[in-house]
N, C-alpha and C positions, 0 to 999 in steps of 0.2 A: 508511794508515793510517798516522799519527802518533805514536811510539814514544813517550812523555817516560822522565825519569830522577831518579833519589830513590822516597821513597818518596812514597805522593800525604796530603799534610793540607790541614787545613781552624788557619786561625790568626782568634784573636776579638781587634777590635777595639773591640769593645763589645760586653757581653751585655744592655745593657738592664735593665730595674726583677730582670728573674731568669730566668736560663740556666739548664738540666738538660741534660742528656744520658740520653734511656729511650727503653728498649723495650717488651714486651709483659710486664717484671716477673718477683719469682722465688715464685711461688706454691710451695704448699706447705710453710714451712715456721712454720707459723702457731707451729704446737705448742712452735717459739725462740724465738715473741718479736720472728719476723724480718717485719713486715711483706709484703704483695704488690704495694705501690710501684709503676711503669708507668706510659705514657703516660697521664694521664685521665682526656681524651680518645681513644682507640684508633683509634675507626672513621677517624679521622683520622690519628692516624699512620699506619694502617697503605692508610690510601688516596695519600698523601706517598709511599714507600715506594714500591707498584706506579705511583704515574706513572711512577717512573725505571728499573723491571724489578728491585729488592730485594725481598727474602722479604717477609711481615708485618712478621717478626718482626726484622730489620732495626734496629738502633742508630741514632736519628737525633735531632735536636734540641727542644726543646721551649721555648718563650720565651714568657713572662709580660708579656702588655699589650705584647709587643711590642720598637719601640727599639734592636734588635741589629744590628748588621754585622759581617762573617765576608768572612777576605781569603782564595780560592781561589789559588794560586803556582802550580800545576794546574787546565790544563781540565777542566773538569768537568760534569755531569747535576744540579740538583738540580729543588726542588717543593717548596711550600710550600702549606696546608690548613692548613682548622682555621679559627678565629675570622681574618676578612677583614680581611686590612691590604696596605697601598704598599708591593711590590717593587718595585726598583729592582737594579741592572746594573753598574755604573761610572755610575749616572748617568740607564739606557734603562731602562723600566718592565715588567717583566713580569708577567703571569698571576695567580693565583690560583688553584689543582687543572687544575695542568698544568705539563708538563713545562721546563725551564729552559735551557739551556747555557751556560756563564761560562766565556767563555777565559780562560788564562796570566795571572795575576796583577788580574786582578778584584774588584770590591764588592764585596759583596750586601748592602746594606741594608735592615732591616724596619721600618717604619712604623708608626702606632699601631692597632688597628683600633676601627674606630669601633663597631663593634657584640663583645661575645665580650672573655674575656679569654685565650686560646693556640695559638701557631697555630702547629706544628711543622712543622719544613726538612728533607727530605731527601735526603741527597749519593748520589749511584746511589753504593755498592760497599757502606754505610751505617760510621760508624763503628767502627773497630774500635779504643777504650778496651780494658782493663785488666775481665774479668769477674769479678765478687762471686758465685758459687752461681747461678752460673749467669746472668748477668743484667748487662746494661753497668749496668742504670739508677740511676738519681740518689735516694737515701732521704731523703728532709727530716727525719724526727724517728729512724732508726734510725744516721746517719751512713755507712751505707755504700754504698760506688758509690762512681764520678767522687765531688767535690766541684763544687759553682753555680761554671759558667763566670767565670775573671776573662781580665782584660784583655791582652791573649800568651801565653794557653795557646793549642798545637799539638794538634789530635786530629790522629791519624791515620786513613784510612779504609781501608775495606776493598778487596779485588783487583777489580777485579771486567770484562768483556768490555769495553774502549774503544767501543763503540758511534759512530760520526761522528752518529747521524740514536739519536734513538727515537720510532718513528713511532703517536706519543698525540697526541690532542688534549684539553679539556679538558673533564675530566668534572664534571657534574651535582652538587652537593652543594647538600641542603638549606641558606632562607635561617636564619639561629639566630633564633625571638621575643623579641621586645622583651619580655614576658610571660610565660615559662616553665612550661606545667604540670607537672609532675611524678605520676605515676601509682605510689601507695606500695602498702603491702601491710600493714596492719596489726599490731600485735605485735612483739617474742614479748610486750616487759609492756604491752601498750595499761591491762591489768585493774591496775595501778597509778596511772591515772589515774581525774579522775571520768568520768561515763559522759557531761559537755562534753565535754570534752579531743579525743579525734579529732574531731568535729564543728566545735570552733574551728579547729584544724591545715588542716578541708579545706574552709573556706569562708571564710576571712580569709588575704586575704595577709600577705606576710615580709616583708621586706629586710635585703639578703644589709650584712652592716656590712663596717672592716676589719680584723677581726680575722680573716679569714679565709687559708689556703692553702692547700697541698694535703693536708696533712692532715683536716679542713674547714674546712665551713663556717658557720661562727656568725649566726647568723639574727634579726635583730632584730621583734616586732611582738607578737602578745594571747599573750599566760602561760599556758600552759599547768595545770592546778591536776591536784594530787596528790589520788588518794585515801590512798595509805600514805606511809604517814612510812618517815623510812628508807636507802636504797640496797642492792639486791641485790647477792649473793655475785658476785664477779667472776665474768665468764661473753665467751667467745668475742665478738670483733665485726667483723662484716663490713662493705663498703665499698657505703653505701647509708646502712646506720644515722642513725636521727633520733631521736641521743641527749639526755636532757633531766636538764642538773642541779638545785642544786634554785634558783637562777631560772626556771624554768622557760618556758626563750628553748631551739629545740633547736637541736643540732650536726648536719650533716649530712658525714657522714666520706666523707670520698676514699681515693683512692689509699694515701696512706704512714698512713693510721688506725694506732690502737694495737688489736693483735690480743686483746687485752680490755680489759675495765671494767664502772665499779658504775653508773654511775645507770642505769638503764633508759629502753627504745629502745619507743619508743614505734610506732612501725612502720621500714617497709625501706623506697626506693628502689628503684623495678621498675629491673631490668639493662638495660632498653633504656634505659633516659633518663636513666642516669649519663655519658653524653656528654651531659648537654645540660646536669645538674647540675654539671659539670666544667667548662665557660665561663662559671660566674655570675662578675661580677665587684661588687663594692662597690657598692653603694648602688642596687642593679636591685632589682624586686620578684619577687614567684614566687610562685608555689603550685602548690598539692597538692591530687591528689583520689584516692580511693581505687580 
């Protein structure tokens, strides 16, 4: 077994449109106004971690629309899951959803995903950046956790057994749908809307706008008509809530959403469909069904 010298790090050559560090978030602090945060597509991050022998909650890279590049001064094992994109190690193709050995000094480059939005790159040992409130996740709303990655950043990697080989093949992963159908549970404030509003939401398509991020996905499409004027008292919000501002166009809250809000929520996306919601990209059409 070859021993490496010095602490292991990963260097950011370029982050692409947006790259952050994510784990499974910091639940339990909503009463303090702290969002849960964490990976937007948690099953994909968990898969990437399992493929390199990490615990599922180890911190990993979350890339938005790919385009990133990382330099590895020491040899390492990586895996990429989530939105499918080209992965190259010093120009050599490396498959998605499978462990890949990275020689010392190599640069890993990510292309652009053909479908979906967020891809996860796990490094054996996990990213060992400083934790805040028990999590290493970047929270874009509150500013907690490490800042979004920038060229020249050096991120420490945690200790791990230095295996020469990882005996795992490609993991099966379902393809992302061109037009996802997200299941919703009506309420809790569907009574603030006309009788036909929920039917409109669940029978007409909506389009993802460019004003979308980890906080929420803004949608364009049929207006959801109100039956009551004014706003609700501020109340707790959950990931997946479809909040409707005065414009009548819903906003789908994602993992960095505010913990409270005053606009009525007509429905909430089922938790099992939140990973699909995390992969929505601008210009994509989606549908909802009860």
